[in-house]
C-alpha positions in Angstrom: 111.8 139.0 98.4 113.1 142.2 96.6 112.8 145.5 98.5 110.4 147.0 96.0 107.8 144.3 96.9 107.8 145.7 100.4 107.3 149.2 99.1 104.3 147.9 97.0 102.9 146.2 100.1 103.2 149.4 102.2 101.5 151.5 99.6 98.8 148.8 99.1 97.9 149.1 102.8 97.9 152.9 102.5 95.6 153.0 99.5 93.2 150.3 100.7 92.8 151.9 104.2 92.3 155.3 102.5 89.5 153.9 100.5 87.4 153.0 103.5 86.3 156.5 104.9 85.7 157.9 101.4 83.6 154.9 100.3 81.6 154.8 103.5 80.9 158.5 103.6 80.2 158.5 99.8 77.7 155.7 99.8 76.1 157.2 102.9 75.4 160.3 100.9 77.6 162.5 103.1 80.0 165.2 101.9 83.5 164.4 103.1 87.0 165.9 102.6 89.0 164.8 99.6 92.0 165.9 97.6 89.6 167.5 95.1 87.9 169.8 97.6 88.7 173.5 98.1 91.0 173.6 100.0 92.3 170.1 99.2 91.8 167.7 102.1 90.0 170.3 104.2 86.9 171.3 102.2 84.0 168.9 101.6 83.6 167.0 98.3 80.3 165.5 97.1 79.4 161.9 97.9 79.9 160.9 94.2 83.4 162.4 94.2 84.2 160.4 97.4 82.9 157.1 95.9 84.9 157.6 92.8 88.0 158.5 94.8 87.5 155.4 97.0 87.1 153.2 93.9 90.4 154.5 92.4 92.1 153.9 95.8 90.7 150.3 95.8 92.0 149.7 92.3 95.4 151.0 93.0 95.6 149.2 96.3 94.6 145.9 94.7 97.2 146.3 92.0 99.9 147.1 94.6 98.6 144.2 96.9 99.3 141.8 94.0 102.6 143.4 93.1 103.8 143.3 96.7 102.9 139.6 97.0 101.0 140.2 100.2 99.4 137.0 101.5 99.0 135.1 104.8 102.0 133.0 103.8 104.3 136.0 103.4 104.4 137.4 107.0 107.0 140.2 106.3 104.9 141.6 103.4 101.8 141.3 105.5 103.4 143.2 108.4 104.6 146.0 106.0 101.0 146.1 104.5 99.5 146.6 107.9 102.2 149.3 108.7 101.0 151.2 105.6 97.4 150.9 106.7 98.2 152.0 110.2 100.3 155.0 109.0 97.5 156.4 106.8 94.8 155.6 109.4 96.6 157.6 112.0 97.3 160.4 109.6 93.7 160.6 108.4 92.3 160.5 112.0 94.4 163.6 112.7 93.6 165.3 109.5 89.8 164.7 109.6 89.2 165.4 113.3 88.1 169.0 112.7 86.1 168.4 109.5 82.8 169.4 111.2 84.2 172.7 112.5 84.2 174.4 109.1 
């Protein structure tokens, strides 16, 4: 498998995992930090902004998932996909831990 498929798999995991908190908070009607808040990633964005951000992340993640040939039959790509999901999940948990202290 070419190296760029692994890059696509990593970023697919990243985008798909990033969609989860924004989608959940958005459909729950809760403001949540997003790149469009002031300051970016620290301030709170409206629920609709978070739903739209989540949907864009889902679309990009899906495209990259297909491009990276991630499947249950391709264990190296699957491992790289989960590494991307783990990387963004850990980063987001650190970034969002103080969101209620504003």
